N, CA, C and O atoms as a GROMACS GRO file, in nm:
protein
  428
    1UNK      N    1   7.092  18.276 -14.628
    1UNK     CA    2   7.163  18.249 -14.508
    1UNK      C    3   7.072  18.182 -14.405
    1UNK      O    4   7.116  18.094 -14.331
    2UNK      N    5   6.947  18.224 -14.401
    2UNK     CA    6   6.852  18.172 -14.305
    2UNK      C    7   6.821  18.022 -14.331
    2UNK      O    8   6.786  17.949 -14.238
    3UNK      N    9   6.834  17.979 -14.455
    3UNK     CA   10   6.807  17.840 -14.489
    3UNK      C   11   6.926  17.750 -14.453
    3UNK      O   12   6.908  17.631 -14.429
    4UNK      N   13   7.043  17.804 -14.448
    4UNK     CA   14   7.165  17.725 -14.419
    4UNK      C   15   7.162  17.679 -14.272
    4UNK      O   16   7.201  17.566 -14.243
    5UNK      N   17   7.119  17.760 -14.182
    5UNK     CA   18   7.119  17.725 -14.039
    5UNK      C   19   7.032  17.602 -14.015
    5UNK      O   20   7.081  17.508 -13.951
    6UNK      N   21   6.909  17.596 -14.060
    6UNK     CA   22   6.826  17.472 -14.036
    6UNK      C   23   6.889  17.348 -14.101
    6UNK      O   24   6.883  17.238 -14.045
    7UNK      N   25   6.946  17.365 -14.216
    7UNK     CA   26   7.007  17.252 -14.284
    7UNK      C   27   7.129  17.201 -14.204
    7UNK      O   28   7.148  17.080 -14.188
    8UNK      N   29   7.212  17.295 -14.153
    8UNK     CA   30   7.328  17.254 -14.072
    8UNK      C   31   7.285  17.191 -13.944
    8UNK      O   32   7.345  17.093 -13.900
    9UNK      N   33   7.179  17.244 -13.879
    9UNK     CA   34   7.129  17.185 -13.756
    9UNK      C   35   7.074  17.044 -13.783
    9UNK      O   36   7.094  16.953 -13.702
   10UNK      N   37   7.006  17.024 -13.893
   10UNK     CA   38   6.955  16.890 -13.926
   10UNK      C   39   7.071  16.795 -13.950
   10UNK      O   40   7.067  16.681 -13.904
   11UNK      N   41   7.172  16.838 -14.020
   11UNK     CA   42   7.288  16.751 -14.044
   11UNK      C   43   7.359  16.716 -13.913
   11UNK      O   44   7.402  16.603 -13.894
   12UNK      N   45   7.372  16.814 -13.826
   12UNK     CA   46   7.435  16.788 -13.695
   12UNK      C   47   7.353  16.689 -13.615
   12UNK      O   48   7.411  16.598 -13.555
   13UNK      N   49   7.223  16.701 -13.613
   13UNK     CA   50   7.136  16.609 -13.542
   13UNK      C   51   7.148  16.469 -13.600
   13UNK      O   52   7.158  16.372 -13.524
   14UNK      N   53   7.147  16.455 -13.728
   14UNK     CA   54   7.163  16.323 -13.791
   14UNK      C   55   7.298  16.260 -13.760
   14UNK      O   56   7.307  16.139 -13.737
   15UNK      N   57   7.400  16.340 -13.758
   15UNK     CA   58   7.534  16.290 -13.723
   15UNK      C   59   7.539  16.236 -13.579
   15UNK      O   60   7.597  16.131 -13.552
   16UNK      N   61   7.478  16.311 -13.490
   16UNK     CA   62   7.474  16.271 -13.348
   16UNK      C   63   7.398  16.140 -13.333
   16UNK      O   64   7.437  16.054 -13.254
   17UNK      N   65   7.291  16.124 -13.408
   17UNK     CA   66   7.207  16.006 -13.396
   17UNK      C   67   7.272  15.880 -13.458
   17UNK      O   68   7.256  15.769 -13.406
   18UNK      N   69   7.343  15.898 -13.569
   18UNK     CA   70   7.391  15.783 -13.642
   18UNK      C   71   7.540  15.746 -13.625
   18UNK      O   72   7.579  15.634 -13.657
   19UNK      N   73   7.620  15.836 -13.578
   19UNK     CA   74   7.762  15.807 -13.560
   19UNK      C   75   7.783  15.698 -13.456
   19UNK      O   76   7.868  15.612 -13.479
   20UNK      N   77   7.711  15.697 -13.342
   20UNK     CA   78   7.733  15.587 -13.250
   20UNK      C   79   7.709  15.448 -13.311
   20UNK      O   80   7.776  15.351 -13.273
   21UNK      N   81   7.618  15.438 -13.401
   21UNK     CA   82   7.595  15.308 -13.467
   21UNK      C   83   7.714  15.271 -13.553
   21UNK      O   84   7.750  15.153 -13.559
   22UNK      N   85   7.774  15.364 -13.616
   22UNK     CA   86   7.891  15.335 -13.700
   22UNK      C   87   8.011  15.293 -13.615
   22UNK      O   88   8.098  15.218 -13.660
   23UNK      N   89   8.014  15.343 -13.490
   23UNK     CA   90   8.124  15.310 -13.401
   23UNK      C   91   8.096  15.188 -13.313
   23UNK      O   92   8.175  15.155 -13.224
   24UNK      N   93   7.983  15.121 -13.337
   24UNK     CA   94   7.946  15.004 -13.255
   24UNK      C   95   8.052  14.899 -13.261
   24UNK      O   96   8.126  14.887 -13.359
   25UNK      N   97   8.058  14.822 -13.153
   25UNK     CA   98   8.159  14.717 -13.146
   25UNK      C   99   8.093  14.580 -13.156
   25UNK      O  100   7.978  14.561 -13.116
   26UNK      N  101   8.168  14.484 -13.210
   26UNK     CA  102   8.121  14.348 -13.233
   26UNK      C  103   8.163  14.260 -13.112
   26UNK      O  104   8.278  14.265 -13.069
   27UNK      N  105   8.070  14.180 -13.059
   27UNK     CA  106   8.109  14.091 -12.949
   27UNK      C  107   8.193  13.974 -13.001
   27UNK      O  108   8.171  13.924 -13.112
   28UNK      N  109   8.288  13.932 -12.922
   28UNK     CA  110   8.376  13.821 -12.956
   28UNK      C  111   8.379  13.723 -12.838
   28UNK      O  112   8.385  13.765 -12.723
   29UNK      N  113   8.376  13.594 -12.866
   29UNK     CA  114   8.388  13.496 -12.760
   29UNK      C  115   8.443  13.368 -12.816
   29UNK      O  116   8.397  13.320 -12.920
   30UNK      N  117   8.542  13.311 -12.748
   30UNK     CA  118   8.594  13.180 -12.789
   30UNK      C  119   8.612  13.096 -12.663
   30UNK      O  120   8.641  13.149 -12.555
   31UNK      N  121   8.594  12.966 -12.676
   31UNK     CA  122   8.601  12.876 -12.566
   31UNK      C  123   8.696  12.760 -12.599
   31UNK      O  124   8.707  12.719 -12.714
   32UNK      N  125   8.762  12.709 -12.496
   32UNK     CA  126   8.852  12.597 -12.516
   32UNK      C  127   8.840  12.497 -12.402
   32UNK      O  128   8.816  12.534 -12.286
   33UNK      N  129   8.856  12.371 -12.436
   33UNK     CA  130   8.855  12.263 -12.335
   33UNK      C  131   8.992  12.262 -12.272
   33UNK      O  132   9.092  12.245 -12.341
   34UNK      N  133   8.997  12.281 -12.143
   34UNK     CA  134   9.126  12.289 -12.071
   34UNK      C  135   9.187  12.152 -12.042
   34UNK      O  136   9.299  12.143 -11.993
   35UNK      N  137   9.114  12.044 -12.073
   35UNK     CA  138   9.167  11.907 -12.057
   35UNK      C  139   9.160  11.860 -11.913
   35UNK      O  140   9.206  11.750 -11.883
   36UNK      N  141   9.105  11.940 -11.822
   36UNK     CA  142   9.094  11.900 -11.683
   36UNK      C  143   8.948  11.894 -11.636
   36UNK      O  144   8.919  11.900 -11.517
   37UNK      N  145   8.858  11.883 -11.732
   37UNK     CA  146   8.715  11.879 -11.701
   37UNK      C  147   8.651  12.016 -11.696
   37UNK      O  148   8.535  12.029 -11.656
   38UNK      N  149   8.725  12.119 -11.735
   38UNK     CA  150   8.668  12.254 -11.735
   38UNK      C  151   8.678  12.314 -11.875
   38UNK      O  152   8.759  12.272 -11.958
   39UNK      N  153   8.594  12.414 -11.898
   39UNK     CA  154   8.590  12.490 -12.021
   39UNK      C  155   8.624  12.634 -11.986
   39UNK      O  156   8.569  12.690 -11.891
   40UNK      N  157   8.713  12.694 -12.062
   40UNK     CA  158   8.750  12.834 -12.045
   40UNK      C  159   8.698  12.914 -12.163
   40UNK      O  160   8.731  12.883 -12.278
   41UNK      N  161   8.617  13.016 -12.136
   41UNK     CA  162   8.572  13.105 -12.242
   41UNK      C  163   8.630  13.244 -12.217
   41UNK      O  164   8.631  13.293 -12.104
   42UNK      N  165   8.676  13.307 -12.322
   42UNK     CA  166   8.729  13.440 -12.317
   42UNK      C  167   8.644  13.529 -12.412
   42UNK      O  168   8.611  13.490 -12.524
   43UNK      N  169   8.610  13.646 -12.365
   43UNK     CA  170   8.524  13.731 -12.445
   43UNK      C  171   8.558  13.878 -12.434
   43UNK      O  172   8.631  13.920 -12.345
   44UNK      N  173   8.503  13.954 -12.526
   44UNK     CA  174   8.526  14.096 -12.528
   44UNK      C  175   8.462  14.156 -12.650
   44UNK      O  176   8.366  14.100 -12.704
   45UNK      N  177   8.514  14.268 -12.696
   45UNK     CA  178   8.456  14.336 -12.809
   45UNK      C  179   8.564  14.377 -12.909
   45UNK      O  180   8.680  14.396 -12.872
   46UNK      N  181   8.525  14.390 -13.035
   46UNK     CA  182   8.623  14.417 -13.143
   46UNK      C  183   8.696  14.550 -13.126
   46UNK      O  184   8.800  14.572 -13.187
   47UNK      N  185   8.641  14.639 -13.044
   47UNK     CA  186   8.708  14.768 -13.024
   47UNK      C  187   8.807  14.762 -12.904
   47UNK      O  188   8.863  14.864 -12.865
   48UNK      N  189   8.825  14.642 -12.848
   48UNK     CA  190   8.916  14.623 -12.736
   48UNK      C  191   8.851  14.633 -12.602
   48UNK      O  192   8.918  14.616 -12.500
   49UNK      N  193   8.721  14.661 -12.597
   49UNK     CA  194   8.649  14.671 -12.471
   49UNK      C  195   8.645  14.537 -12.399
   49UNK      O  196   8.636  14.432 -12.462
   50UNK      N  197   8.651  14.541 -12.269
   50UNK     CA  198   8.649  14.420 -12.185
   50UNK      C  199   8.513  14.354 -12.187
   50UNK      O  200   8.412  14.420 -12.208
   51UNK      N  201   8.511  14.223 -12.165
   51UNK     CA  202   8.388  14.150 -12.149
   51UNK      C  203   8.346  14.136 -12.004
   51UNK      O  204   8.250  14.064 -11.975
   52UNK      N  205   8.415  14.202 -11.913
   52UNK     CA  206   8.386  14.190 -11.771
   52UNK      C  207   8.239  14.219 -11.744
   52UNK      O  208   8.185  14.321 -11.789
   53UNK      N  209   8.175  14.129 -11.669
   53UNK     CA  210   8.035  14.145 -11.633
   53UNK      C  211   7.934  14.099 -11.735
   53UNK      O  212   7.814  14.102 -11.707
   54UNK      N  213   7.978  14.056 -11.853
   54UNK     CA  214   7.885  14.009 -11.954
   54UNK      C  215   7.823  13.875 -11.910
   54UNK      O  216   7.893  13.784 -11.864
   55UNK      N  217   7.692  13.865 -11.924
   55UNK     CA  218   7.617  13.746 -11.885
   55UNK      C  219   7.659  13.626 -11.972
   55UNK      O  220   7.672  13.637 -12.094
   56UNK      N  221   7.679  13.512 -11.904
   56UNK     CA  222   7.716  13.389 -11.971
   56UNK      C  223   7.614  13.280 -11.933
   56UNK      O  224   7.570  13.272 -11.818
   57UNK      N  225   7.577  13.198 -12.032
   57UNK     CA  226   7.490  13.086 -12.007
   57UNK      C  227   7.542  12.963 -12.078
   57UNK      O  228   7.604  12.974 -12.184
   58UNK      N  229   7.518  12.846 -12.022
   58UNK     CA  230   7.548  12.719 -12.084
   58UNK      C  231   7.416  12.645 -12.092
   58UNK      O  232   7.353  12.616 -11.990
   59UNK      N  233   7.373  12.614 -12.213
   59UNK     CA  234   7.246  12.546 -12.238
   59UNK      C  235   7.268  12.403 -12.286
   59UNK      O  236   7.364  12.376 -12.359
   60UNK      N  237   7.179  12.311 -12.247
   60UNK     CA  238   7.188  12.175 -12.302
   60UNK      C  239   7.126  12.174 -12.440
   60UNK      O  240   7.084  12.278 -12.491
   61UNK      N  241   7.121  12.056 -12.503
   61UNK     CA  242   7.071  12.042 -12.636
   61UNK      C  243   6.922  12.080 -12.650
   61UNK      O  244   6.876  12.111 -12.760
   62UNK      N  245   6.848  12.076 -12.537
   62UNK     CA  246   6.706  12.111 -12.539
   62UNK      C  247   6.681  12.260 -12.503
   62UNK      O  248   6.567  12.305 -12.497
   63UNK      N  249   6.792  12.332 -12.481
   63UNK     CA  250   6.778  12.475 -12.446
   63UNK      C  251   6.762  12.500 -12.298
   63UNK      O  252   6.736  12.614 -12.258
   64UNK      N  253   6.774  12.400 -12.214
   64UNK     CA  254   6.764  12.418 -12.071
   64UNK      C  255   6.895  12.479 -12.019
   64UNK      O  256   7.005  12.438 -12.058
   65UNK      N  257   6.880  12.576 -11.933
   65UNK     CA  258   6.996  12.643 -11.872
   65UNK      C  259   7.063  12.549 -11.772
   65UNK      O  260   7.000  12.504 -11.676
   66UNK      N  261   7.192  12.519 -11.796
   66UNK     CA  262   7.268  12.434 -11.708
   66UNK      C  263   7.351  12.515 -11.611
   66UNK      O  264   7.362  12.482 -11.493
   67UNK      N  265   7.410  12.622 -11.664
   67UNK     CA  266   7.502  12.705 -11.585
   67UNK      C  267   7.481  12.850 -11.625
   67UNK      O  268   7.464  12.881 -11.743
   68UNK      N  269   7.482  12.939 -11.527
   68UNK     CA  270   7.474  13.084 -11.551
   68UNK      C  271   7.587  13.154 -11.472
   68UNK      O  272   7.628  13.110 -11.365
   69UNK      N  273   7.634  13.261 -11.528
   69UNK     CA  274   7.737  13.338 -11.460
   69UNK      C  275   7.768  13.465 -11.535
   69UNK      O  276   7.688  13.511 -11.616
   70UNK      N  277   7.884  13.521 -11.506
   70UNK     CA  278   7.931  13.643 -11.575
   70UNK      C  279   8.081  13.635 -11.601
   70UNK      O  280   8.153  13.566 -11.530
   71UNK      N  281   8.127  13.705 -11.702
   71UNK     CA  282   8.268  13.714 -11.727
   71UNK      C  283   8.336  13.783 -11.608
   71UNK      O  284   8.282  13.878 -11.552
   72UNK      N  285   8.454  13.736 -11.569
   72UNK     CA  286   8.523  13.795 -11.457
   72UNK      C  287   8.606  13.916 -11.503
   72UNK      O  288   8.598  13.958 -11.619
   73UNK      N  289   8.685  13.972 -11.412
   73UNK     CA  290   8.764  14.094 -11.443
   73UNK      C  291   8.867  14.073 -11.552
   73UNK      O  292   8.916  14.170 -11.610
   74UNK      N  293   8.901  13.944 -11.579
   74UNK     CA  294   8.994  13.913 -11.686
   74UNK      C  295   8.922  13.876 -11.817
   74UNK      O  296   8.984  13.824 -11.910
   75UNK      N  297   8.791  13.904 -11.822
   75UNK     CA  298   8.707  13.869 -11.937
   75UNK      C  299   8.708  13.717 -11.962
   75UNK      O  300   8.714  13.672 -12.077
   76UNK      N  301   8.704  13.640 -11.855
   76UNK     CA  302   8.703  13.495 -11.864
   76UNK      C  303   8.584  13.437 -11.787
   76UNK      O  304   8.536  13.496 -11.689
   77UNK      N  305   8.538  13.322 -11.833
   77UNK     CA  306   8.432  13.247 -11.771
   77UNK      C  307   8.470  13.102 -11.774
   77UNK      O  308   8.483  13.043 -11.881
   78UNK      N  309   8.489  13.041 -11.656
   78UNK     CA  310   8.533  12.900 -11.648
   78UNK      C  311   8.420  12.821 -11.585
   78UNK      O  312   8.359  12.866 -11.488
   79UNK      N  313   8.392  12.704 -11.641
   79UNK     CA  314   8.288  12.621 -11.588
   79UNK      C  315   8.321  12.472 -11.609
   79UNK      O  316   8.403  12.436 -11.694
   80UNK      N  317   8.256  12.388 -11.530
   80UNK     CA  318   8.273  12.242 -11.539
   80UNK      C  319   8.207  12.196 -11.670
   80UNK      O  320   8.094  12.234 -11.700
   81UNK      N  321   8.279  12.116 -11.746
   81UNK     CA  322   8.227  12.066 -11.875
   81UNK      C  323   8.107  11.978 -11.854
   81UNK      O  324   8.116  11.878 -11.783
   82UNK      N  325   7.992  12.014 -11.914
   82UNK     CA  326   7.873  11.930 -11.903
   82UNK      C  327   7.883  11.803 -11.987
   82UNK      O  328   7.962  11.796 -12.080
   83UNK      N  329   7.803  11.705 -11.954
   83UNK     CA  330   7.794  11.583 -12.036
   83UNK      C  331   7.708  11.617 -12.159
   83UNK      O  332   7.618  11.700 -12.151
   84UNK      N  333   7.737  11.553 -12.272
   84UNK     CA  334   7.658  11.568 -12.392
   84UNK      C  335   7.681  11.698 -12.463
   84UNK      O  336   7.777  11.770 -12.434
   85UNK      N  337   7.591  11.729 -12.556
   85UNK     CA  338   7.602  11.851 -12.637
   85UNK      C  339   7.549  11.970 -12.556
   85UNK      O  340   7.454  11.957 -12.478
   86UNK      N  341   7.614  12.086 -12.575
   86UNK     CA  342   7.574  12.208 -12.507
   86UNK      C  343   7.613  12.327 -12.591
   86UNK      O  344   7.687  12.314 -12.688
   87UNK      N  345   7.564  12.443 -12.554
   87UNK     CA  346   7.596  12.567 -12.621
   87UNK      C  347   7.628  12.673 -12.516
   87UNK      O  348   7.556  12.687 -12.417
   88UNK      N  349   7.734  12.746 -12.539
   88UNK     CA  350   7.774  12.857 -12.451
   88UNK      C  351   7.724  12.986 -12.517
   88UNK      O  352   7.743  13.005 -12.637
   89UNK      N  353   7.661  13.075 -12.439
   89UNK     CA  354   7.613  13.199 -12.491
   89UNK      C  355   7.677  13.318 -12.413
   89UNK      O  356   7.664  13.330 -12.292
   90UNK      N  357   7.745  13.402 -12.491
   90UNK     CA  358   7.802  13.529 -12.441
   90UNK      C  359   7.697  13.633 -12.474
   90UNK      O  360   7.680  13.668 -12.592
   91UNK      N  361   7.625  13.684 -12.375
   91UNK     CA  362   7.506  13.768 -12.395
   91UNK      C  363   7.528  13.908 -12.346
   91UNK      O  364   7.506  13.937 -12.228
   92UNK      N  365   7.574  13.997 -12.435
   92UNK     CA  366   7.597  14.138 -12.398
   92UNK      C  367   7.478  14.228 -12.436
   92UNK      O  368   7.492  14.350 -12.448
   93UNK      N  369   7.360  14.165 -12.456
   93UNK     CA  370   7.241  14.244 -12.487
   93UNK      C  371   7.194  14.222 -12.628
   93UNK      O  372   7.260  14.152 -12.705
   94UNK      N  373   7.079  14.283 -12.664
   94UNK     CA  374   7.021  14.263 -12.795
   94UNK      C  375   7.124  14.298 -12.907
   94UNK      O  376   7.187  14.404 -12.908
   95UNK      N  377   7.137  14.205 -12.998
   95UNK     CA  378   7.230  14.224 -13.111
   95UNK      C  379   7.375  14.202 -13.075
   95UNK      O  380   7.463  14.218 -13.160
   96UNK      N  381   7.402  14.165 -12.952
   96UNK     CA  382   7.542  14.146 -12.904
   96UNK      C  383   7.557  14.012 -12.833
   96UNK      O  384   7.614  14.004 -12.725
   97UNK      N  385   7.504  13.906 -12.897
   97UNK     CA  386   7.518  13.773 -12.837
   97UNK      C  387   7.597  13.684 -12.931
   97UNK      O  388   7.583  13.690 -13.053
   98UNK      N  389   7.682  13.600 -12.871
   98UNK     CA  390   7.763  13.503 -12.947
   98UNK      C  391   7.728  13.363 -12.891
   98UNK      O  392   7.731  13.341 -12.769
   99UNK      N  393   7.698  13.272 -12.980
   99UNK     CA  394   7.672  13.134 -12.943
   99UNK      C  395   7.788  13.047 -12.987
   99UNK      O  396   7.833  13.051 -13.102
  100UNK      N  397   7.836  12.966 -12.891
  100UNK     CA  398   7.948  12.875 -12.922
  100UNK      C  399   7.902  12.732 -12.892
  100UNK      O  400   7.893  12.693 -12.776
  101UNK      N  401   7.873  12.654 -12.998
  101UNK     CA  402   7.832  12.515 -12.975
  101UNK      C  403   7.951  12.430 -12.927
  101UNK      O  404   8.067  12.456 -12.960
  102UNK      N  405   7.917  12.329 -12.847
  102UNK     CA  406   8.024  12.241 -12.792
  102UNK      C  407   8.105  12.174 -12.900
  102UNK      O  408   8.221  12.140 -12.879
  103UNK      N  409   8.046  12.154 -13.016
  103UNK     CA  410   8.121  12.091 -13.127
  103UNK      C  411   8.237  12.176 -13.175
  103UNK      O  412   8.328  12.125 -13.241
  104UNK      N  413   8.236  12.305 -13.144
  104UNK     CA  414   8.346  12.394 -13.185
  104UNK      C  415   8.448  12.419 -13.072
  104UNK      O  416   8.545  12.492 -13.091
  105UNK      N  417   8.425  12.359 -12.958
  105UNK     CA  418   8.517  12.377 -12.844
  105UNK      C  419   8.618  12.262 -12.842
  105UNK      O  420   8.582  12.145 -12.825
  106UNK      N  421   8.744  12.298 -12.858
  106UNK     CA  422   8.850  12.199 -12.866
  106UNK      C  423   8.959  12.231 -12.765
  106UNK      O  424   8.959  12.339 -12.706
  107UNK      N  425   9.051  12.137 -12.744
  107UNK     CA  426   9.166  12.160 -12.654
  107UNK      C  427   9.267  12.248 -12.722
  107UNK      O  428   9.371  12.279 -12.663
   0.00000   0.00000   0.00000
């Protein structure tokens, strides 16, 4: 009986440490050309969580930051379409970033 308690406590500790990783959510972001000179990006997470407040960046082809901001309360980020090639980054932290190249952004 005395051996069962430490084993159960170890199992409980492992469950507490690893269950949150199993329940982790995947970041999602898609962008569309609105046809009026602006780009609309919508973001969030696979578990339905909002993207509100998530850091957004628009980088040029050389990696220079052109635009920075955050997702609004509707999980949207709207910006003026840059000239040339660019990449939009939905950055919710380490392991939770989505890159959307301008070549994938359509009307």
